[in-house]
Each structure stands twice: as C-alpha cells, then as structure tokens.
N, C-alpha and C positions, 0 to 999 in steps of 0.2 A: 516648640523650639523653632519650628518653621516659622511659626507666627510671628516669634521675635525679630527673627533676621527679615522677614518681610516688612517691617517699619522703616521708616528713613530715618528715625533717631539715632541708631547706632552709627549710621553712616556719617550723619550730621555731627555727631561727637568727635569723629576724627579730625574732620575739616574744621570744626571749631576749635577743640584743642591745638590743632596746627597754626591757626590765625592767632589764636592768644599768646602762644609761645613765640611765635613771630614778631607780634607787636612788642612784648616784653623783653625778647631778646634785642630787638632793635632799641628800644629805650636803654638797655643797661648796657650794651655793649657798642652800639653804632657810634656813640662820640668817645667813647673812652679804650676801645680795644687796642688802637693802635696810636696814642698821642704822640705827636712829632713835634719837638720845639721848633718854633719859627716866628721871627720878628720879635725875639724877646727885647723890648727896650733897655739899655743900658747907657750908662753916663761915662764919659772920659772928661776927666780934668787934666789938662797938661800945664803944669805949673813949673815945669823945670827951667831954670835960668840959665843953664849951659856952663860950661867950664873952659879952661886953658889947659891944653895939653900939647904934649911934645909935637905933636901932628897937627896944632893949631886949636882955633875954637871949635868945640863940639858940642853937640845938645842931643845927647842919647835919650832923653825924654823924648823930645820932638819925634826921633826916629823911631822910637819905640811905640808910639801912638799911632804914626803912620802904619806901621807893621802891623800891628793889632788890628786896626780897621780895614785891613787889606787882606788880613789871614782868612784861609779856609777853615771849616770846622776841625776840632781836632782829629775826629774819625773821617775826615776826607767829607766832600760834597759842600753844599752851600752853608756859610755861617748862619746860623739860627739866631744872631743877636742883631739888632739894630742899634748901631752906635749913633749917641747924640753928645754933643759936647755942652760942658757946663763951664762957666767962667772962673769957679774957685770951688773950694770945698764946700764953703757954705752955701753956694748956690745948689750945689749938687743935693746936700742934705735937705734943702728946703724943697727942691723937685720930687725926691723920693717920699717925703712926708706929705705931699700932695698927690702920692701914687701915680708918678709919671715914669717910674722906672724902677726894675727889679735890683739892680745893682748899680754900683759906681766905682770907678778905679780912678784914683787919685795917685798921678805922679807929682811928687813933691820938688822945691825949688833945688833942692841939693842933690837931686838924682845924679847927673851928670858928675857933680864933684865928688860924689862917693865912689862912683865906678871908675874914675880917674885915679883913686888910690890903691886899687887891688893889686898893683905889682909894684906899689911903693914899701916902705917898711913899715909903715902903719895902714894896713888894708883896712877899709870900712865896707862891708856890703851895702849897696843901695836898696833903701827901701820903698815900697808902695804901699798905699792903705786901700783894701778893698771893703767897700761897704756893702752888706746884704740886707735888702729890706724885705724881711721875712714876713712881716704883717700884710704887705700887699696882696701876696700870695705864697705861702710856703713852698708848695711844689715849684711854682715859677722861679721865686728866690733861689731854691735848691740848684734847680737845674743852671740858672744863670750863674751862680758861686762855683759850681763844678767845671762849666765851659771855661769861665775867666781864670780859675785856678790852672787848668790844663796850658792854656794859652800863655801863662805868666811862667810855669814849669818849662814850656818850651823856650820862651824867650832866654829864661836865666842859663838853659842848656847852651843857647847859642853864645852868650855871653861869655860863658867859662869857656867854651871851645875858643874862641877867638882870643882871649886872654893867654891861654896855654900856648896856642899857634904863635901869639907874639912873644911869650917868656922862650919859647924854643928857638925862634928866629934869633934870638939874641943871646943864646946860649947859656942863659942864667938858670940858676937853681932856685926853686922856690923855698921860702922860709915856711915854718909851721903856721906862722899867721896867715900868711898868703894861701897856703893850702886851705886852711880853715875858711877863710873868705871866699875863696873861689868854689868851694863845696855848694854853696848857695849864693851866687854874686847877687842876686835879686831877692830880697826876703818880702814876702807878702804878709801882712797883718791885716787879717780879718776881722771885721766890727758888724755885729747884728743889729741892726737899725730896726725900730719897731717890732722888737723880738717877740714871737710867741710865746717863749718861755715854757715851762713845765705844766702838765696835769691841762693841757689846752687841746687835747685830740690832733695833735700835730698840726696845729693852727687851724682846724677845720670846726672850732667850736662854734663860730657863727653859723654854720652849714648846718652841724646837728640841732641847734636850737631852732632854727627856722623849720627843719623838717617837722620837729615836733609841734610847734605853734601852728603849722599848717593842717597838721592829722587834728589839733585841737579844734581848730576853726571849723572842720569837715564835720566832726560830731555835734557840735553847737549848730551848725547849719542844718542838719539833719533833723535833729531834735526840735528846734524850734519852727522849722517848717511844717512838721508833721502836728505840733501843737496848734500852729497857726490854721491849719487847715481844718482841724477838728474843732478850733473855737469860731469857726465862719458858720453863720447859722442862717443867713439871707442873703442876697445878692447885692444890697444897696452899696455903693462905692465908698461912701464915707465911712461906713463899717469896716469895708476891706482896708480902708486906709488907716484906720486905727490899729488894725490887726498889723500892719506892716510897721507902723512905727513902734508897736510892743516887740516886735521881732528886733528891731534894729537896738531898742534900748536894753532888752535882754542878752542879745549879742555880745553888747558891750561889758554887760555883767559877766557873761559867761566865759569870754576870752580875757576878761581881767583874771577871773580865778585861774583859767588854764594857764596863763603866762606865769602867776605867782607859784603856781604848782611846779611847772616845769623849770623855774628858776631854783626853786627850794630843792627839788629832788636832784637836779643837775650839780648844783654846787654844794648840798649838804650830806646828801646820800652816795653819790659818785664822785665827790670831789674834784669837779669843774672849776679851773681857777676863774674867778667871777671878779674882775677888777673894781666893778662899781655897780653895786646891787642894785641901787635906785636908778640910774640911767638905764641900765640895761633891762631892768624890769619894766619901766616906762616904755621903752623903744619895743619890748616884746610885745606889751599890751597893744601898742600902736599898730605894729606889723599884724598881730593876730585878728585885730579888729578889721583892719582892711582886707585881709584874706577872707573873713567872715562875711563882709559887704560884698566882694566880688561873687563868692560862693552863692550868697543868697539871692545875687542878682540872676545868677543863672537859673536856679531851682524855682525862683519866683515866674520865670518865663516858660520855663521850659518843665518844671514838676522834678519829681525825684530821678527823672531820666537823665538829668545833667549831672548826677552825682560820678558817672563812671569818668566823666571828663576830668574831675579833680584827681583821681587815682591816677590817670594817665598823665596828667601834669607833673604829679609828684614822680613816677618812675621816668619820666623823660627828663625830668629837670635835675633831679639829685645826682646821678653821675657827672652832669657837666659843672656843677657848683664847687666841685673841689679842684676843679682844673683850670689852669690860668686861660683865659680867653683866646689868647694866641696859639694854644695847642688844639683847639676845636676845629673839626672839618667846615669847611664852609656853610653847609647845610645846617649844622647845630649851632653856629654862631649867629648866623642871620636870622634865622626861623626859630629857633628856640631860646637862646641866650638872651637874644636883642629884646626880647618882650615878656621873658618869664618874671611873674610877680615875685617869685621866692628870691630870684637876683637880687632884688633892690633891698630886701630886707637883709641878705647877707652882706651886702656892702656896708649899710648903715649900722649892723652888727659889728663887721669887721673894724670900722672905724671906733666904735666905742670900746673894743676890746684891745686893739694893739697901738692906736695913735692916739697921743696926748692931744688935748685941745679940739679935738672933734673937728679936724680942718675938711673934713669930707663929707660931713654928714648931710649938708645941705641938699645935693643933687638927689640922692636915693629917697630923702623923707620928702620932697616936694613932689616926687614920683608917685609915691606910694599915697599921699594926700590926694593926689589928682585920681589916682584910681578909685581910692574910698569913697571922695565926693561923687565920681561917677556912678558908684554901686548904690549908694544912697538914692541919688534921682532915678536911675532906672528901676531900683525896687519900689520905690513909690509910684511911678509910673505904670507898673505892672498891674495897678488896680483897674487900668483902662482895658485891659482883656476883656474879650467876650466870656462871660462865664453862664450864659444861658438865663439871662435874667428872668425872674419869674412875673407872669402877669396877675392882674387882679382877679382875673377870672378862673386861673389855675385851682385845681381840686388839692386836696390835702396830700393825694400820692405824688402828683406832679411837682408840687413844691418841695415835697421831700427829695425827688430825684434830682431838681434844679439847686438845691441848696448844697445837695452831696457832691456835685461837680464844681462848687466854688472852691478856689485856692485862695 
C-alpha cells in the first residue's frame, strides 16, 4: 500500500480532475450562469396623428413614445432595451425580417383619437401593436416581449389613473362602458413574426442540428485520418497529396451521409418540425463538410493530439449558441461567439427554419465557404511537413520506421 501512495499518479489524478472540472465548468457555466438582458434592439413606430380634445390639440402617441424611450427597466435599473425608430409598420417588419430587432412597438394613427373617447358616451380603448420576432432568437424575443408588455401595462395604468382623476374632478359618474374601457385603456395586440412554431425545440432546432453535424464531422475526421495514416506507405509528397485528396472526397461522402441521417432521425423519429427538407438537408451537408475540413486541417498538422480541441469548441460553444449575443459576457462575446464556426451554421439554419425567402443566408454561408476553402488549402499544404523522408541508402528496417512516421 505504501508503494501505491509513493507514486505521483494518485496526486496527479486529483489535480487533473480539478483542472478538467474547472475547464468544463467554465465552458458550461461561464457564459450562461447569469445571463443579463442588455442592449436588446427593439423598434418604435410612432404613427399617431394626434387629436383635438377640450384641452386643445394632443398627441398621446408622441408622449407615450418619449416616455417609453426614457423609462427605466420595469424592475428598476438600466433599461435593457435599445430603442430605434422606424418610419412605418412595413419598415419595422422589413427590419425584423433582416434580423435587426427582437420586437417592434407600433403606435397607430388613431391612438390619440381613441384615448380622447374614454370619458365620452362611446369610449374606445386605444390599441397598439407589438411584433415579436421569435425567429431571430426565441430567448431574446421572449425577453423583449416581457419587458415591452410590462412597460405598456404601466403606461395603461397611468392613463387609467389620469382619466379617473379627470372624471373625479368633474364630479361625474362612470358608465358601464366607460368602466370597461378604463380597465385596459391601452390594448396591446401581440403578433409573432417569423414564428418558431411547435416541435422546434423552443426555437433551438438550428442549434441542435448544428451540434449533431459537428459530432458527425468529428467521427468522420478521426476515422479518415486513421485510414489515411495507414494507407501512407512511403514518403513521396505526391503520394501524400493523393491521400489528402482522398480524405477530402471521402469526407464529403461521410458528412453527406451523416447529414441525411441527422435530418431523417430528427424529423421522422423525434418529430422535429422541418419546414423544407431539401434546403435544410443541403445546408446541413454544407456545414458538416466545412466542419470536416476545419477539423481535418487541425489533425493534418497536429495529428490526433488536435482532437481535444474539437471537444473544447463543442463544450464552450453550445451554451452560448442558445443565448442572444446581447446576453453574453464581453469575453464570451468577443473571444468565443465572434469566431465560433458553429455560430455561422446556426445562423444559416435559423434563416432556413424561420425566415421566408432566406433573406439572411448570404453572410453566414460565405463565411463558412471561406473557412472551408481555407481548410482545403491548408490540408493539402500539410504534405509539405517534414515526415522523415527515406534516403535511397536506407535499409529495410529504417525504411519501415520512416514510413510509419508519415501522416
């Protein structure tokens, strides 16, 4: 027993376990343990034309928009929304279709006119329209919706108090219709834009599929690298170049099969809502092949020692892909989210899943294409590494040793 405790391995085990848990804990919790809404972009359309009241010309919509933009957060503190104005409802919808805002509040032209009727014989609640851009990011859109709804409830309560005070000053009694209208003087109608729908993993279907295709690429990368290493029999660079080309070709076949399998299992076995099997299938193949090229580049230069990097990318990347970028800590946003390959696949798939017309597909697709092109070039250039070339005078045993070191 003493011999066991005299070794360094039992003590190294404690240190290594601590380091592994620290790294994985940082990956899983560092970016998501306390996500705080901040700088969520929302749009405001002030279309109120104003109305004539006994007190003169009034524009309650303008007052409401100014109050909303100057308001603090419903629970106190700094407002987590960034307000941007849009010229019209159509302009706001178009901006949300381009993923420029999580929500939009539209104040219609008759807003003041409706409020002016609340103490008349025919009271009519004023209505506002709240668009929620679910497809941009379900979590971000939900947060923006909750904040805007709370702000509008507060504004409605203020209007009700003002109207009741006005009625009290004039000693008037409220009719039943007036009481019903004053219960909610500002009616909020919510419309989901680019809705995620049912059976979509709460809008995280693109993230789930990207995770699966990343792991599929990892398996293909590892197996084809081992096959390429076993197939290399001598040190000629032309031969190694042919092996690399074979890896790339078979990588396309393997990731294509993986993508079809993922789509079939997710859609047919587990009931994931797939709006367009052909388009999403092709994009999964494209993203998976790019992942394979990135991973093959790493192992071509570093060998299988580079495989743990892919695990780390997965563990650090997955928690931040489900969150809006505005909720991420600065480090996670700038040093993880900004360059993460999985992020661009998620963005492309999100457009295919939730946005009609594929308005936002160009940027992530070209970024992935550039990564894949770079991967092909660097993979082919790896044949220039020194592999212990065999001289003509080397004996059989030396030849075998040199050949076994070729990748």
